Backbone as a ProteinNet text record, in pm:
[ID]
protein_1_A
[PRIMARY]
MPIAGKALVLHAAERAKQAVTVDEVIIATDDERISEAAHAAGFRAVMTSAEHQSGSDRLAEVAAGLPEASIIVNVQGDEPLISPETIDRAVKAVMEGGAEIVTAWEPIRSKGELLNGNVVKVVFGDDGSALYFSRSPLPFPREAAQRHGGDPGRAIDAEPELLGIFRKHVGLYVYRREYLLKFTKLPVSRLESIEMLEQLRALENGAKIRMVEAASESIGVDTPEDLERVRNLIEGGIESRPVSAASFTESISRQ
[TERTIARY]
14591.2	14509.9	14414.5	14290.7	14192.7	14205.4	14190.4	14181.6	14064.3	13964.1	13844.1	13783.9	13781.6	13719.6	13800.1	13927.5	14011	14148.1	14204.6	14335.9	14440.6	14530	14635	14709.5	14748.3	14827.9	14753.6	14621.2	14544	14547.6	14557.3	14570.6	14700.7	14809.3	14937.5	14929.1	14865.1	14853.2	14771.2	14663.8	14580.2	14654.4	14735.5	14816.1	14915	14977.6	15073.3	15004	14884.3	14808.7	14775.3	14763.4	14728.1	14844.4	14966.1	15082.2	15074.7	15100.3	15091.1	15191.9	15308.5	15416.4	15405.2	15309.3	15297.6	15200.9	15250.3	15167.7	15093.6	15156.7	15095.2	15138.2	15045.7	15074.6	15069.1	15176	15184	15215.3	15139	15165.3	15242.9	15367.8	15454.7	15449.9	15415.4	15396	15422.4	15449	15458.9	15343.4	15244.4	15132.7	15003.1	14938.3	14814.3	14705.1	14702.5	14599.5	14614.1	14739.3	14763.1	14726.9	14764.3	14732.6	14581.9	14508.8	14363.4	14301.1	14349.7	14296.4	14324.8	14443.5	14480	14390.8	14374.5	14290.9	14145.8	14097.1	13958.4	13935.8	14041.8	14030.5	14066.3	14095.5	14125.6	14270.8	14360.2	14502.9	14568.5	14674	14754.5	14846.7	14849.2	14938.7	15022.9	15149.3	15240.7	15297	15280.5	15336.2	15485.7	15563.6	15708.9	15760	15890.3	15953.3	15940.6	15929.9	15925.7	16066.2	16168.3	16306	16374.3	16308.3	16372.1	16401.7	16517.9	16560.3	16525.6	16484.6	16453.5	16345.1	16286.7	16184.6	16239.3	16363.2	16422.7	16441.8	16481	16496.2	16363	16256.7	16124.4	16083.1	16111.2	16075.8	16152.2	16280.3	16363.2	16309.8	16251.5	16194.1	16083.7	16004.3	15897.5	15955.1	16050.9	16107.9	16179	16230.1	16300.5	16209.2	16078.2	15983.4	15923.5	15969.4	15919	16008.8	15961.1	16040.3	16171.3	16273.3	16400.3	16378	16462.8	16459.5	16338.2	16262.4	16151.7	16206.1	16128	16159	16071.1	16134.9	16064.7	16050.1	15927.9	15898.9	15867.7	15947.4	15926.9	15858	15727.1	15651.3	15625.6	15673.3	15652.3	15505.4	15458.6	15316.5	15267	15360.8	15319.1	15321.5	15309.5	15308.4	15173.7	15065.9	14932.8	14908.4	14999.3	14982.3	15082.6	15152.2	15252.1	15186.8	15253.3	15196.2	15222.9	15120.8	15144.2	15241.5	15236.4	15327.3	15472.2	15492.5	15627.1	15680.1	15595.5	15634.9	15674.5	15593.9	15624.1	15756.4	15782.4	15908.5	16027.2	16015.7	16125.8	16146.1	16037.2	16047.9	16114.3	16072.8	16131.6	16280.4	16319.4	16460.7	16542.2	16486.4	16555	16570.7	16466.9	16470.6	16575	16605	16707.8	16847.4	16864.9	16994.4	17084.4	17202.5	17300.9	17293.5	17196.4	17186.3	17130.9	17180.8	17129.5	16995	16976.2	16852.8	16806.6	16677	16619	16520.4	16526.7	16432.3	16396.1	16316.5	16261	16286.9	16276.6	16295	16185.7	16168.8	16080.6	16152.5	16113.3	16171.6	16123.6	16207.6	16167.7	16083.2	15968.5	15874.7	15873.1	15935.7	15929.7	16051.6	16078.9	16187.7	16157.7	16029.6	15991.7	16030.7	16004.5	16044.4	16195.8	16266.5	16411.9	16473.4	16419.4	16477.4	16418.6	16321.2	16255.8	16340.4	16385.8	16468.5	16395.9	16263	16186.8	16182	16213.7	16217.6	16361.7	16382.7	16518	16556.8	16673.9	16724.8	16821.1	16830.4	16920.8	16994.2	17120.6	17197.9	17243.7	17237.3	17277	17347.8	17426.3	17504.5	17423.4	17489.7	17422.8	17370.6	17428.8	17381.6	17266.8	17221.1	17110	17149.2	17278.8	17323.9	17331.6	17272.9	17272.4	17414.1	17445.4	17574.7	17562.9	17452.4	17433.3	17288	17243.6	17111.9	17135.5	17056.9	17075.3	16946.1	16937.4	16827	16858.1	16983.2	17024.9	17004.7	16994.1	16981.2	17107.1	17093.7	17204.2	17154.6	17238.9	17373.4	17367.2	17476.1	17478.5	17506.4	17416.3	17436.2	17531	17658.4	17758.6	17753.7	17758	17764.3	17638.4	17523.5	17397.8	17389.8	17433.2	17429.3	17519.6	17635.8	17727.2	17667.9	17583.8	17519.4	17419	17381.4	17277	17321.1	17444.9	17494.5	17527.4	17546.2	17582.7	17466.1	17345	17224.9	17148.8	17143.8	17072.2	16922.2	16865	16722.9	16692.9	16775.7	16758.1	16783.5	16878.5	16906.9	16784.8	16714.6	16595.6	16482.3	16470.7	16368.8	16391.7	16518.5	16551.2	16556.4	16593.2	16608.1	16533.3	16401.2	16323	16353	16412.6	16446.6	16552.1	16621.6	16721	16659.8	16531.6	16467.1	16480.7	16498.5	16508.4	16628.8	16727.1	16845.8	16831.2	16724.8	16710.8	16613.1	16641	16556.9	16527	16404.9	16374	16354.5	16381.2	16370.1	16229	16174.3	16040.8	16055.5	15961.2	15968.8	15939.3	16028.8	16010.3	16146.7	16159.2	16280.5	16238.7	16315.1	16292.1	16425.5	16425	16546.4	16509.2	16605.9	16585.4	16598	16523	16517.2	16656.7	16744.7	16875.8	16958.9	16948.5	17024.5	16964.2	16833.2	16769	16816.5	16819.5	16863.2	17009.8	17092.1	17234.5	17250.4	17179.2	17189.5	17153.9	17049.2	17002.5	17089.7	17183.8	17280.3	17403.3	17418.1	17529.8	17510.1	17617.9	17603.5	17562	17495.9	17459	17585.8	17584.8	17705.1	17715.9	17832.5	17860	17765.8	17756.1	17671.3	17523.5	17484.8	17346.4	17309	17400.2	17370.7	17364.4	17436.6	17434.1	17305.4	17271.4	17155.9	17026.7	17038.9	16924.9	16855.5	16938.2	16890.2	16954.9	16873.5	16929.2	16992.6	16950.1	17008.6	17156.9	17201.4	17343.2	17427	17367.8	17438.2	17473.4	17379	17403.4	17514.9	17508.1	17611.7	17748.5	17753	17881.6	17942.6	17860	17910.1	17922	17923.3	17954.8	17839.4	17715.4	17600.1	17571.4	17517.4	17472	17322.2	17280.8	17139.2	17100	17006.9	16961.9	16837.2	16833.1	16720.6	16634.2	16502.6	16409.6	16316.3	16273.6	16183.2	16043.9	15985.6	15849.3	15751.6	15642.8	15543.2	15454.8	15430.7	15349.9	15389	15342.8	15385.3	15335.5	15423.1	15385.1	15420.8	15345.4	15371	15382.8	15501.4	15519.3	15457.9	15382.3	15315.4	15404.7	15481.7	15574.3	15527.3	15434.3	15390	15238.6	15175.1	15031.3	14997.9	15090.6	15067.5	15063.9	15153.8	15153.5	15020.9	14972.6	14846.8	14732.4	14724.5	14616.4	14627.2	14749.6	14770.3	14723.4	14762.3	14721.2	14571.1	14518	14373.3	14293.6	14339.2	14269.6	14274.6	14388.6	14402.4	14312	14317.9	14241.4	14091.4	14053	13911	13855.8	13945.1	13901.7	13903.2	13949.4	13952.3	14052.1	14160.1	14259.5	14363.5	14384.9	14484.1	14624.6	14718.1	14857.1	14912.8	15004.5	15063.7	15175.1	15191.4	15308.3	15433.5	15548.1	15666.8	15783.8	15759.2	15869.7	15951.6	16079.5	16166.5	16178.9	16183.3	16199.1	16079.9	15958.3	15840	15824.6	15866.4	15855.6	15949.4	16074.9	16171.3	16125.1	16066.3	16017.6	15906.3	15815.4	15703.7	15754.2	15856.1	15915	15974.5	16045.7	16113.7	16016.3	15897.1	15798.5	15728.1	15737.3	15664.9	15730.1
-8762.7	-8658.7	-8721.5	-8673.2	-8734.6	-8685.7	-8779.4	-8747.8	-8828.6	-8760.6	-8827	-8919.6	-8872.6	-8948.3	-9065.4	-9072.8	-9185.7	-9134	-9193.1	-9149.4	-9161.5	-9064	-9060.3	-9193	-9248.6	-9371.5	-9488.7	-9487.9	-9597	-9591.6	-9472.5	-9462	-9529	-9503.4	-9566.2	-9717.7	-9763.9	-9907.7	-9976.7	-9912.4	-9971.6	-9980.2	-9879	-9884.3	-10001.6	-10018.2	-10128.7	-10263.7	-10274.9	-10401.2	-10438.4	-10338.1	-10363.9	-10418	-10410.7	-10460.1	-10612.2	-10664.6	-10808.3	-10886.1	-10827.8	-10898.3	-10895.9	-10822.9	-10807.6	-10910.7	-10989.4	-11092	-11038.9	-10946.2	-10896	-10752.1	-10669.8	-10531.5	-10519.2	-10468	-10446.3	-10299.6	-10234.8	-10095.7	-10094.4	-10048.6	-10040.9	-9898.5	-9884.3	-9750.6	-9750.3	-9632.6	-9618	-9532.2	-9508.7	-9420.4	-9501.2	-9499.3	-9576.2	-9531.8	-9403.7	-9354.4	-9418.4	-9432.3	-9496.4	-9643.4	-9707	-9848.8	-9872.3	-9787.4	-9801.4	-9780.8	-9681.1	-9656.2	-9774.6	-9834.3	-9949.3	-10068.6	-10100	-10214.7	-10194.3	-10072.1	-10044.7	-10066.1	-10048.5	-10065.8	-10207.4	-10294.3	-10432.9	-10463.3	-10369.5	-10392.7	-10441.2	-10516.2	-10557.3	-10442.1	-10408.3	-10303.7	-10360.6	-10322.1	-10368.2	-10245.7	-10241.7	-10132.6	-10155.8	-10051.2	-10059.7	-9956.8	-9964.2	-9871.2	-9727.7	-9634.7	-9492.4	-9433.8	-9516.7	-9468.2	-9477.3	-9533.9	-9549.8	-9414.7	-9407.6	-9283.7	-9278.5	-9392.1	-9394.1	-9496.3	-9484.9	-9580.4	-9720.9	-9734.4	-9867.1	-9933.3	-9854.1	-9908.8	-9962.5	-9887.5	-9931	-10058.9	-10061.8	-10178	-10302.4	-10283.3	-10396.9	-10465.1	-10387.9	-10447.4	-10546.6	-10512.3	-10601.6	-10714.9	-10683	-10782.5	-10894.7	-10864.4	-10967.3	-11084.8	-11062.5	-11168.8	-11232.1	-11191.6	-11247.3	-11361.5	-11445.7	-11560.5	-11518.1	-11602.9	-11577.7	-11572.4	-11493.6	-11476.9	-11398.3	-11338.9	-11253.1	-11130.2	-11081.1	-10953.3	-10848.3	-10743.8	-10640	-10516.1	-10468.2	-10344.6	-10236.3	-10133.1	-10022.1	-9908.5	-9895.9	-9784.1	-9684.9	-9564.5	-9465.8	-9426.6	-9407.3	-9381.4	-9249	-9163.5	-9032.9	-9031.5	-9151.4	-9163.4	-9219.7	-9142.8	-9195.3	-9217.7	-9170.8	-9189.9	-9289.6	-9362	-9457.6	-9557	-9584.9	-9672.9	-9819.5	-9905.1	-10048.8	-10103.7	-10050.2	-10096.5	-10059.4	-9942.5	-9904	-10003.5	-10042	-10141	-10271.5	-10316.8	-10442	-10433	-10320.1	-10302.6	-10316.1	-10254.4	-10257.7	-10397.5	-10466.5	-10603.3	-10695	-10684.8	-10769.8	-10740.2	-10614	-10578.6	-10640.7	-10645.9	-10712.5	-10861.3	-10921	-11064.1	-11097.1	-11000.7	-11021.9	-11026.2	-10970	-10971.1	-10857.5	-10848.3	-10747.7	-10617.6	-10603.4	-10480.2	-10513.2	-10442.9	-10463.3	-10395	-10282.3	-10204.3	-10162.1	-10164.6	-10107.5	-9999.8	-9886.2	-9778.3	-9712.6	-9606.7	-9552.9	-9403.6	-9358.9	-9217.6	-9166.9	-9035.7	-8965.1	-8840.4	-8784	-8654.9	-8542.5	-8443	-8319.7	-8239.1	-8189.5	-8124	-7971.4	-7915	-7769.4	-7719.5	-7590.5	-7530	-7537.6	-7524.4	-7533.4	-7667.2	-7776.6	-7908.7	-7918	-7866.2	-7875.9	-7806.2	-7692.4	-7613.1	-7647.4	-7738.2	-7777.1	-7882.7	-7852.4	-7945.7	-8071	-8070	-8190.3	-8289.1	-8241.7	-8327.4	-8376.3	-8505	-8560.4	-8586.3	-8535.5	-8555.1	-8673.6	-8739.9	-8854	-8843	-8881.1	-8894.8	-9039.9	-9095.5	-9234.6	-9252.7	-9360.4	-9386.2	-9448.9	-9473.6	-9531.2	-9671.8	-9738.9	-9874	-9872.3	-9751.8	-9740.7	-9745.2	-9748.6	-9752.4	-9610.9	-9592.3	-9460.1	-9418.3	-9292.2	-9235.4	-9148.8	-9074.6	-8989.5	-8943.3	-8920.1	-8861.7	-8732.5	-8630.3	-8503.5	-8423.6	-8336.5	-8241.1	-8117.1	-8106.3	-7996.3	-8033.7	-7935.2	-7964.7	-8032	-8150.4	-8224.7	-8291.2	-8299.5	-8241.4	-8090.8	-8021.9	-7876.5	-7842.6	-7770.8	-7737	-7618.1	-7642.8	-7536.2	-7438.2	-7491.2	-7401.7	-7316.8	-7379.3	-7304.5	-7201.6	-7237.8	-7143.2	-7023.4	-7048.5	-6938.3	-6841.7	-6892.7	-6803.7	-6709.8	-6742.4	-6664.2	-6624.8	-6574.2	-6518.8	-6619.8	-6745.5	-6848.3	-6902.8	-6865.1	-6904.9	-7012.7	-7137.7	-7241.6	-7215.5	-7147.4	-7114.8	-7021	-6918.4	-6825.9	-6896.6	-6990.1	-7065.3	-7145.1	-7205.3	-7284.6	-7194.8	-7076.9	-6982.2	-6948.5	-6931.1	-6893.1	-7012	-7128.3	-7248.5	-7364.5	-7366.7	-7466.9	-7610.8	-7632.2	-7769.2	-7829.8	-7745.8	-7796.8	-7889.5	-7872.6	-7959.7	-8106.8	-8134.3	-8272.4	-8348.1	-8278.8	-8348.3	-8390.8	-8348.5	-8374.8	-8489.5	-8565.3	-8677.2	-8664.5	-8699.3	-8701.5	-8845	-8865.2	-8997.6	-9018.9	-9135.9	-9173.8	-9249.9	-9227.5	-9289.2	-9437.7	-9514.1	-9658.2	-9725.7	-9831.1	-9913.1	-10058.9	-10139.7	-10283.9	-10352.1	-10446.7	-10520	-10657.1	-10746.5	-10875.7	-10858	-10937.6	-10925.1	-10925.2	-11012.8	-11026	-10897.9	-10833.1	-10708.3	-10598.3	-10592.1	-10491	-10502.3	-10624.5	-10643.2	-10604.5	-10635.6	-10597.9	-10446.2	-10384.9	-10240.7	-10161.1	-10200	-10122.3	-10141.7	-10233.2	-10248.2	-10159.8	-10102.7	-10013.7	-9880.6	-9818.8	-9688.2	-9580.2	-9478.3	-9364.3	-9306.9	-9284.9	-9241	-9088.9	-9043.1	-8898.8	-8824.5	-8869.8	-8800.2	-8812.4	-8928	-8946.2	-8842.2	-8817.9	-8722.2	-8579	-8550.7	-8415.1	-8391.8	-8487.4	-8471.3	-8523.8	-8604.9	-8674.2	-8762.1	-8844.1	-8939.3	-9073.9	-9171.2	-9298.2	-9378.3	-9356.1	-9431.8	-9400.5	-9284.7	-9251.6	-9343.6	-9394.1	-9490.6	-9615.6	-9659	-9777	-9749.2	-9633.8	-9601.1	-9587.6	-9524.2	-9505.5	-9637.7	-9739.5	-9870.2	-9967.3	-9913.2	-9993.4	-10066.8	-10039.4	-10107.5	-10052.5	-10138.2	-10094.8	-10070.5	-9951.9	-9916.1	-9898.9	-9980.6	-9973.1	-9886.6	-9799.2	-9710.8	-9764	-9767.1	-9800.6	-9681.3	-9662.9	-9551.9	-9582.2	-9486	-9502.4	-9509.8	-9583.4	-9599.8	-9476.7	-9406.9	-9285.9	-9196.4	-9073.8	-8972.4	-9002.4	-8983	-8993.7	-8863.1	-8827.6	-8703.3	-8737.1	-8718.2	-8737.1	-8619.5	-8648.5	-8542.6	-8500.2	-8393.2	-8342.5	-8212.1	-8144.2	-8012.4	-8001.3	-7903	-7879.3	-7852.9	-7788.7	-7761.1	-7890.8	-7983.9	-8115.3	-8186.7	-8178.4	-8244.5	-8191.5	-8060.6	-8002.5	-8041.8	-8048	-8087.1	-8230.6	-8320.7	-8460.4	-8474.7	-8401.7	-8407.9	-8365.4	-8260.9	-8214.3	-8318.4	-8385.8	-8488.2	-8607.5	-8659.4	-8779.5	-8750.2	-8640.6	-8608.8	-8565.9	-8519.2	-8482.4	-8598.6	-8716.1	-8834.5	-8824.8	-8747	-8728.3	-8839.7	-8909.7	-9017	-8957.5	-9031.6	-8989	-8987.5	-8894.3	-8882.6	-8984.4	-9036	-9119.7	-9034.4	-9097.9	-9018.1	-9046.8	-9094.6	-9118.7	-8992.3	-8999.9	-8882	-8834.5	-8927.9	-8890	-8808.1	-8856	-8784.7	-8653.1	-8650.6	-8527.2	-8420.8	-8460.9	-8366.5	-8314.2	-8402.2	-8361.7	-8259.1	-8278.7	-8184.9	-8049.7	-8050	-7924.9	-7847.5	-7921.9	-7857.1	-7793.2	-7847.9	-7795.2	-7671.8	-7647	-7533.9	-7400.8
-1982.7	-2044.8	-2146	-2149.8	-2240.8	-2385	-2477.6	-2620.1	-2674.2	-2726.8	-2778.7	-2672.7	-2547.6	-2439.3	-2386.8	-2424.6	-2385	-2342.5	-2236.5	-2189.4	-2299.7	-2305.5	-2407.4	-2415.4	-2301	-2299.9	-2363.8	-2356.9	-2416.3	-2568.8	-2624.7	-2770.1	-2814.5	-2739.8	-2773	-2757.6	-2649.4	-2625	-2733.2	-2776.1	-2880.5	-3013	-3044.5	-3166.5	-3159.4	-3042.9	-3026.9	-3043.7	-2990.3	-2997.9	-3141.7	-3228.9	-3368.5	-3451.1	-3397.6	-3471.9	-3483.3	-3602.1	-3627.2	-3544.1	-3520.3	-3452	-3299.9	-3246.6	-3100.8	-3044	-2948.3	-2883.8	-2761.5	-2689.5	-2567.1	-2543.9	-2496.9	-2460.9	-2309.5	-2251.4	-2107.1	-2083.5	-1998.7	-1963.6	-1832.5	-1838.1	-1720.3	-1666.1	-1540.4	-1483.8	-1333.7	-1279.6	-1133.9	-1080.9	-1166.8	-1131.4	-1126.2	-1011.6	-993.5	-1090.3	-1125.8	-1217.4	-1354.5	-1400.4	-1529.9	-1522.3	-1411.7	-1393.7	-1394.7	-1326.1	-1320.4	-1458.1	-1532.8	-1667.4	-1758.8	-1745.5	-1828.2	-1798.3	-1669.5	-1630.6	-1674	-1659.7	-1697.2	-1846.3	-1926.2	-2071.6	-2114.7	-2018.5	-2051.2	-2080.1	-2051.8	-2072.8	-1943.8	-1959.4	-1845.1	-1806	-1678.8	-1629.5	-1517	-1512.6	-1408.5	-1338.1	-1206.7	-1127.7	-1109	-1133.5	-1122.7	-1023.1	-996.4	-903.9	-953	-858.5	-893.2	-906.7	-887.9	-887.5	-1023.5	-1122.9	-1253.4	-1317.5	-1385.1	-1449.1	-1597.2	-1654.3	-1797.6	-1824.4	-1944	-1984.7	-1997.3	-2044.8	-2058.4	-1922.6	-1822.2	-1687.4	-1636.3	-1660	-1615.4	-1688.5	-1818.6	-1898.7	-1854.1	-1820.1	-1780.9	-1655.8	-1565	-1443.9	-1480.9	-1581.8	-1626.8	-1711.3	-1798.1	-1888.6	-1814.1	-1695.9	-1617.5	-1587.1	-1583.7	-1554.8	-1679.2	-1797.2	-1922.1	-1970.8	-2061.1	-2107	-2173.3	-2160.5	-2228.3	-2379.4	-2445.1	-2590.8	-2639.7	-2548.8	-2590.3	-2664.1	-2757.4	-2821.4	-2755.5	-2706.2	-2630.7	-2717.2	-2730.5	-2802.7	-2699.6	-2698.6	-2606.2	-2681.5	-2662	-2718.3	-2606.6	-2621	-2516.8	-2510.2	-2389.5	-2368.2	-2420.9	-2463.9	-2517.8	-2670.2	-2731.9	-2878.6	-2925.2	-2912.5	-2945.4	-3094	-3179.7	-3323.4	-3380.6	-3294.1	-3342.6	-3438.1	-3549.3	-3650.5	-3618.1	-3618.9	-3601.8	-3705.1	-3826.5	-3930.5	-3897.5	-3836	-3793.6	-3691.1	-3596.8	-3497.1	-3565.6	-3660.2	-3730.5	-3806.1	-3868.9	-3940.7	-3845.1	-3728.4	-3632.5	-3574.9	-3544.5	-3490.8	-3593.7	-3718.3	-3823.4	-3840.3	-3822.8	-3833.5	-3721.1	-3599.9	-3488.8	-3518	-3572.9	-3602.9	-3710.1	-3795.6	-3898	-3839	-3718.4	-3651.7	-3697	-3633.9	-3672.5	-3596.1	-3505.3	-3426.5	-3289	-3187.9	-3051.8	-3031.3	-3099	-3085.5	-3225.1	-3246.4	-3368.8	-3326.3	-3391.8	-3364.6	-3497.9	-3494.1	-3618.3	-3633.1	-3758.5	-3788	-3881.5	-3878.1	-3970.6	-4018.5	-4131.1	-4172.3	-4080.3	-4066	-3998.3	-4096.3	-4051.1	-4142	-4132.3	-4028.9	-4014.6	-3937.7	-3951.8	-3875.5	-3726.5	-3690.7	-3550.4	-3489.7	-3563.3	-3516.1	-3502.8	-3602	-3602.8	-3482.2	-3444.8	-3336.4	-3199.7	-3196.6	-3071.3	-3000.2	-2879.7	-2804.4	-2760.9	-2762.4	-2729.4	-2845.9	-2965.9	-3084.1	-3101.4	-3085.2	-3090.7	-3235.7	-3273.1	-3407.8	-3411.1	-3525.5	-3540.7	-3672.7	-3671.5	-3795.4	-3804.6	-3923.9	-3942	-4075.2	-4084.8	-4204.2	-4315.1	-4427.9	-4543.3	-4514.9	-4415.7	-4382.3	-4282.4	-4243.9	-4150.5	-4004.6	-3975.1	-3835.4	-3778.6	-3661.1	-3598.2	-3560.7	-3587.8	-3550.7	-3426.4	-3415.5	-3298.2	-3291	-3168.5	-3141.5	-3064.3	-3093.2	-3023.7	-3020.3	-2922.3	-2917.8	-3002.5	-3046.7	-3134.4	-3280.5	-3369.8	-3512.8	-3565.8	-3616.9	-3677.3	-3804.1	-3909.6	-3921.6	-3946.4	-3919.3	-3936.7	-4083	-4150.4	-4292.7	-4307	-4297.9	-4287.3	-4404.2	-4526.5	-4641.9	-4652.7	-4631.9	-4639.8	-4529.3	-4408.6	-4297.2	-4325.7	-4384	-4414.1	-4515.1	-4603.2	-4700.9	-4635	-4510	-4442.1	-4301.1	-4293.4	-4168.7	-4061.8	-4099.1	-4002	-3922.8	-3957.9	-3884.8	-3962.9	-3912.6	-3987.5	-3998.2	-3896.9	-3903.3	-4018.9	-4036.3	-4148.7	-4281	-4280.3	-4403	-4446.5	-4351.2	-4384.3	-4431.9	-4371	-4418.6	-4565.3	-4602.3	-4739.3	-4834.1	-4779.8	-4861.9	-4794.5	-4801	-4726.7	-4765.7	-4882.5	-4921.9	-4829.6	-4752	-4657.7	-4553.4	-4526.3	-4427.8	-4465	-4592	-4638	-4585.9	-4526.2	-4476.5	-4330.9	-4264	-4121.7	-4093.7	-3987.5	-3945	-3795.5	-3757.4	-3614.6	-3568.1	-3441.2	-3381.1	-3327.7	-3354	-3306.3	-3174	-3081.3	-2949	-2949.9	-3009.1	-3022.8	-3018.4	-2936	-2933.8	-2936.6	-3007.9	-3007.1	-2979	-2885	-2851.1	-2798.2	-2801.5	-2737.7	-2587.3	-2514.1	-2368	-2305.1	-2353.7	-2291.6	-2305.8	-2422.7	-2437	-2351	-2342.7	-2259.3	-2114.6	-2062.3	-1923.7	-1906.4	-2007.1	-2002.3	-2010.1	-2102.4	-2124.7	-1999.4	-1932.5	-1817.4	-1694.1	-1700.1	-1589.3	-1610.1	-1729.9	-1757.2	-1684.2	-1637.7	-1571.9	-1671.1	-1621.8	-1705.9	-1767.5	-1897.7	-1967.5	-1970.8	-2011.5	-2013.9	-2108.4	-2233.3	-2329.8	-2293.3	-2239.5	-2195.6	-2090.8	-1996.2	-1889.3	-1941.3	-2050.7	-2109	-2188.1	-2276.8	-2365.2	-2303.3	-2196.7	-2136.5	-2240	-2308.6	-2409	-2380.4	-2337.5	-2293.8	-2406.7	-2531.5	-2641.9	-2661.4	-2611.6	-2620.8	-2531.7	-2424.4	-2340	-2419.6	-2503.4	-2586	-2686.6	-2754.2	-2852.4	-2787	-2670.4	-2602.4	-2557.3	-2544.9	-2503.2	-2620.3	-2742.5	-2859	-2923.6	-2882.1	-2941.7	-3080.8	-3165.6	-3296.9	-3291	-3330.8	-3334.3	-3480.1	-3525.5	-3664.4	-3673.4	-3773.1	-3794.8	-3909	-3888.3	-3996.2	-4016.7	-4138.9	-4168.4	-4115.1	-4045.3	-3994.5	-4110.5	-4090.3	-4195.9	-4210.2	-4099.6	-4103.9	-3988.2	-3994.4	-3898.1	-3756.8	-3659.8	-3519.4	-3449.6	-3348	-3274.1	-3126.3	-3069.6	-2926.2	-2851.1	-2746.7	-2671.1	-2555	-2577.1	-2475.6	-2413.1	-2478.4	-2432.3	-2448.7	-2383.3	-2403.8	-2550.5	-2622.6	-2764.5	-2845.2	-2810	-2875.3	-2850.3	-2727.1	-2691.9	-2776.3	-2791.6	-2870.8	-3017.3	-3067.8	-3206.4	-3229.5	-3138.8	-3150.6	-3131.3	-3036.2	-3008.5	-3131.4	-3197.7	-3318.4	-3428.8	-3443.8	-3547.3	-3518.7	-3395.5	-3362.1	-3361.5	-3296.3	-3288.5	-3424.6	-3513.5	-3647.7	-3744	-3695	-3780.4	-3893.5	-3873.3	-3978.6	-3969.2	-4079.8	-4082	-4078.9	-4018.8	-4017.6	-4159.5	-4184.5	-4316.9	-4336	-4457.8	-4484.8	-4471.7	-4443.7	-4414.7	-4507.6	-4627.3	-4719.8	-4736.6	-4699.9	-4708.5	-4852.2	-4946.4	-5086.8	-5134	-5105.6	-5151.5	-5077.5	-4948.8	-4872	-4927.4	-4954.7	-5009.2	-5144.2	-5223.6	-5356.3	-5343.5	-5248.8	-5231.3	-5182.9	-5096.4	-5048.5	-5166.3	-5252.7	-5364.5	-5460.9	-5471.2	-5566.5	-5514.2	-5381.6	-5324.4	-5365.3
[MASK]
+++++++++++++++++++++++++++++++++++++++++++++++++++++++++++++++++++++++++++++++++++++++++++++++++++++++++++++++++++++++++++++++++++++++++++++++++++++++++++++++++++++++++++++++++++++++++++++++++++++++++++++++++++++++++++++++++++++++++++++++++++++++++++++++

């Protein structure tokens, strides 16, 4: 889909190319139209099998032909506002070691986002390790919900500062090539098949996923409404907002 005269996927690719830690951008696809758009814009595109069930599976087909010990950054093609700085933060976290996968989070900014099943929520511990990803609102604010008839949506309407406890997952994964190849050989897991979230396969098999805070807001394009929202931002020349959870929660509280 075009945004400011350019295919959506090219916006994501250009953002990835701007990251200091990225040496090469490869667009992995099973669609000739995407491949043609990538080549026309000067990007390398690799045609992959149409049978892959996840983005990681598609990426692994390409990664198998890359040098050993490569660090692979998986930027989903529907993230045209992904921050190059967010990518750099995640790559540096992988290089520090201690986690099989590094990905990013942002605060949830509205009740609509929280209740939208296309927006993936994440909960993580004080050490930054992911505990669970879900399409449902997590964590559940039990006490606040009970004050408003057991409905978390009504609780947020009455107490908007509650939004400060929620985090959404950004469409970005970073891993070393060897773990990616190992991960994609694992069978689809029970929770993955329920939520349709491949990162749950990693958690169910004992992997540590480290979360880093995104540098600025990103919007995954999952619906026509998302496309129009992103199109308005890009064509209007509006910069992405910083996503510091502390400053966001503070601004909510002052409203």
